[in-house]
Steps between C-alpha positions, in 0.01 A plus 500: 500500500624851419552768752291808460697808377573777731370854444834627392546210243160580359576865456827410335329253267238760397769766443693249274198415300409865453855582381498213253166618367625863467812382329299290252255787417771786480600441137137479396405827670803682366414385149137608524596837652792594279552872422504592141782758462456532118239727350187337369567591132834310483370281212444813282859636546777396281807324630796738538850355463710659782800505269329675206738767394337577153442853609837561645726701281841417638576217746878557521766643275773246412812715484725204454303370205457819292762674300635819656286805418792734537764460241847635574587806286776440243750709707485249782551186286856354547646447151815335627579205284545187717510218236740416228404465137666354199624721229211393279262661760285186527622412860676189626452154357220323699340825600215455255125532548458158650441347155869412413549824313768761576342820609454747774303261729193723496276214389576299819198523734527558868365222720144557603425572871389176668164487695283228632119465541426424865119523539179601326223669696190688391620536142835630591834320495770532766849495342835503655829650363826624646336815643203331674146386461262677259125451421424537129184478291417468144687780299749566782873562426713200587867510615624377156336800332207304359144540590265239658261363244310237689487294828374149462521144597692259269667170579345489845654826630463874448687654198576856397508590133707804413499732197828356395345158470661357810298267719598503874380217724452522872781404725461411864 
Protein backbone atom coordinates (compact mmCIF):
# COMPACT_ATOMS: atom_id res chain seq x y z
CA UNK A 1 0.00 0.00 0.00
CA UNK A 2 1.19 3.46 -0.84
CA UNK A 3 1.77 6.15 1.70
CA UNK A 4 -0.34 9.27 1.29
CA UNK A 5 1.61 12.31 0.03
CA UNK A 6 2.35 15.09 2.43
CA UNK A 7 1.02 18.59 1.83
CA UNK A 8 4.43 19.87 0.68
CA UNK A 9 4.81 17.04 -1.83
CA UNK A 10 1.37 17.79 -3.26
CA UNK A 11 2.19 21.49 -3.72
CA UNK A 12 5.50 20.56 -5.34
CA UNK A 13 3.78 18.11 -7.71
CA UNK A 14 1.16 20.71 -8.69
CA UNK A 15 3.90 23.30 -9.33
CA UNK A 16 5.86 20.87 -11.55
CA UNK A 17 2.74 19.98 -13.57
CA UNK A 18 1.87 23.68 -13.99
CA UNK A 19 5.43 24.48 -15.10
CA UNK A 20 5.38 21.62 -17.62
CA UNK A 21 2.03 22.76 -19.03
CA UNK A 22 3.23 26.37 -19.31
CA UNK A 23 6.43 25.23 -21.06
CA UNK A 24 4.42 23.17 -23.52
CA UNK A 25 2.03 26.04 -24.31
CA UNK A 26 4.65 28.82 -24.54
CA UNK A 27 5.64 28.21 -28.20
CA UNK A 28 1.98 28.07 -29.26
CA UNK A 29 1.12 31.31 -27.45
CA UNK A 30 4.12 33.16 -28.86
CA UNK A 31 3.28 31.92 -32.37
CA UNK A 32 -0.33 33.08 -32.14
CA UNK A 33 0.54 36.48 -30.63
CA UNK A 34 3.49 37.42 -32.80
CA UNK A 35 4.01 41.08 -33.59
CA UNK A 36 4.05 42.06 -37.24
CA UNK A 37 6.90 44.55 -37.60
CA UNK A 38 6.48 44.90 -41.37
CA UNK A 39 3.86 47.19 -42.89
CA UNK A 40 0.68 45.59 -44.19
CA UNK A 41 1.41 46.45 -47.84
CA UNK A 42 4.68 44.52 -48.02
CA UNK A 43 3.41 42.37 -50.92
CA UNK A 44 2.90 45.47 -53.07
CA UNK A 45 6.40 46.86 -52.60
CA UNK A 46 9.21 45.80 -54.90
CA UNK A 47 12.26 44.09 -53.50
CA UNK A 48 15.21 46.45 -53.18
CA UNK A 49 18.73 45.07 -53.52
CA UNK A 50 20.84 46.60 -50.72
CA UNK A 51 23.88 46.60 -53.04
CA UNK A 52 22.10 48.35 -55.93
CA UNK A 53 24.49 51.05 -57.06
CA UNK A 54 22.91 51.82 -60.43
CA UNK A 55 22.21 55.43 -59.40
CA UNK A 56 25.65 55.95 -57.90
CA UNK A 57 27.95 57.98 -60.15
CA UNK A 58 31.38 57.09 -58.75
CA UNK A 59 32.11 54.39 -56.22
CA UNK A 60 35.84 54.90 -56.08
CA UNK A 61 38.54 56.24 -58.31
CA UNK A 62 41.26 53.78 -59.16
CA UNK A 63 44.37 55.95 -59.42
CA UNK A 64 46.65 52.94 -59.82
CA UNK A 65 44.66 51.68 -62.83
CA UNK A 66 44.22 54.88 -64.83
CA UNK A 67 46.87 56.63 -66.85
CA UNK A 68 48.20 59.79 -65.32
CA UNK A 69 46.06 62.82 -66.02
CA UNK A 70 49.04 65.14 -65.71
CA UNK A 71 51.67 64.76 -68.39
CA UNK A 72 55.11 66.17 -67.60
CA UNK A 73 56.01 69.21 -69.71
CA UNK A 74 58.72 68.62 -72.31
CA UNK A 75 61.26 70.61 -70.29
CA UNK A 76 61.02 68.11 -67.40
CA UNK A 77 61.61 65.04 -69.56
CA UNK A 78 65.10 63.63 -69.08
CA UNK A 79 66.63 63.13 -72.52
CA UNK A 80 69.79 61.42 -71.32
CA UNK A 81 70.58 58.38 -73.45
CA UNK A 82 71.02 55.30 -71.30
CA UNK A 83 71.07 52.53 -73.91
CA UNK A 84 73.46 51.66 -76.66
CA UNK A 85 72.49 51.35 -80.31
CA UNK A 86 74.22 49.84 -83.27
CA UNK A 87 75.47 52.02 -86.05
CA UNK A 88 72.53 51.03 -88.24
CA UNK A 89 70.14 52.57 -85.65
CA UNK A 90 68.03 49.43 -85.28
CA UNK A 91 69.20 48.53 -81.78
CA UNK A 92 71.02 45.52 -80.46
CA UNK A 93 70.48 42.03 -81.86
CA UNK A 94 67.74 40.23 -79.97
CA UNK A 95 66.05 43.49 -78.90
CA UNK A 96 63.24 43.03 -81.37
CA UNK A 97 59.52 43.35 -80.96
CA UNK A 98 59.13 39.94 -79.41
CA UNK A 99 58.54 38.38 -82.83
CA UNK A 100 62.13 37.50 -83.71
CA UNK A 101 62.70 40.76 -85.58
CA UNK A 102 65.38 43.29 -84.88
CA UNK A 103 63.80 46.55 -83.78
CA UNK A 104 63.38 48.98 -80.93
CA UNK A 105 61.32 46.65 -78.68
CA UNK A 106 58.25 48.89 -78.72
CA UNK A 107 56.04 46.01 -79.79
CA UNK A 108 56.87 44.06 -76.63
CA UNK A 109 53.82 44.25 -74.33
CA UNK A 110 54.10 44.86 -70.61
CA UNK A 111 52.71 42.10 -68.42
CA UNK A 112 49.10 42.64 -67.38
CA UNK A 113 48.36 43.29 -63.71
CA UNK A 114 47.22 40.12 -62.01
CA UNK A 115 43.95 40.02 -60.08
CA UNK A 116 41.76 37.24 -58.73
CA UNK A 117 38.01 36.84 -58.37
CA UNK A 118 37.21 36.14 -54.72
CA UNK A 119 33.41 36.34 -54.34
CA UNK A 120 30.19 37.37 -56.10
CA UNK A 121 27.41 39.04 -54.08
CA UNK A 122 24.34 40.95 -55.23
CA UNK A 123 25.48 41.31 -58.83
CA UNK A 124 28.90 42.64 -57.82
CA UNK A 125 32.21 40.81 -57.86
CA UNK A 126 34.92 41.16 -55.23
CA UNK A 127 38.38 41.05 -56.82
CA UNK A 128 41.80 41.13 -55.22
CA UNK A 129 44.96 42.63 -56.65
CA UNK A 130 48.27 43.81 -55.20
CA UNK A 131 46.69 46.98 -53.75
CA UNK A 132 43.74 45.30 -51.97
CA UNK A 133 40.16 44.18 -52.46
CA UNK A 134 37.70 45.92 -54.82
CA UNK A 135 34.01 45.54 -55.62
CA UNK A 136 33.28 45.82 -59.34
CA UNK A 137 30.10 45.60 -61.36
CA UNK A 138 29.30 45.30 -65.04
CA UNK A 139 31.11 48.08 -66.92
CA UNK A 140 33.67 48.76 -64.16
CA UNK A 141 37.33 49.34 -64.96
CA UNK A 142 39.50 46.37 -63.97
CA UNK A 143 43.16 46.42 -62.85
CA UNK A 144 44.40 45.26 -66.27
CA UNK A 145 42.75 48.25 -67.98
CA UNK A 146 39.85 46.30 -69.48
CA UNK A 147 36.19 46.61 -68.50
CA UNK A 148 33.97 44.00 -66.87
CA UNK A 149 31.55 42.68 -69.50
CA UNK A 150 29.69 40.00 -67.54
CA UNK A 151 29.54 38.04 -64.31
CA UNK A 152 28.21 34.52 -64.67
CA UNK A 153 28.44 30.89 -63.74
CA UNK A 154 30.44 28.56 -65.92
CA UNK A 155 32.04 25.18 -65.26
CA UNK A 156 30.47 25.10 -61.79
CA UNK A 157 32.10 28.32 -60.56
CA UNK A 158 31.71 32.08 -60.97
CA UNK A 159 33.49 33.67 -63.92
CA UNK A 160 34.22 37.22 -65.03
CA UNK A 161 34.38 38.09 -68.72
CA UNK A 162 36.45 41.16 -69.60
CA UNK A 163 36.36 43.45 -72.62
CA UNK A 164 39.74 42.06 -73.70
CA UNK A 165 38.17 38.58 -73.99
CA UNK A 166 39.75 37.12 -70.84
CA UNK A 167 37.74 34.82 -68.59
CA UNK A 168 38.72 34.91 -64.93
CA UNK A 169 37.57 31.99 -62.74
CA UNK A 170 36.94 32.29 -59.01
CA UNK A 171 39.87 31.36 -56.78
CA UNK A 172 39.50 30.42 -53.12
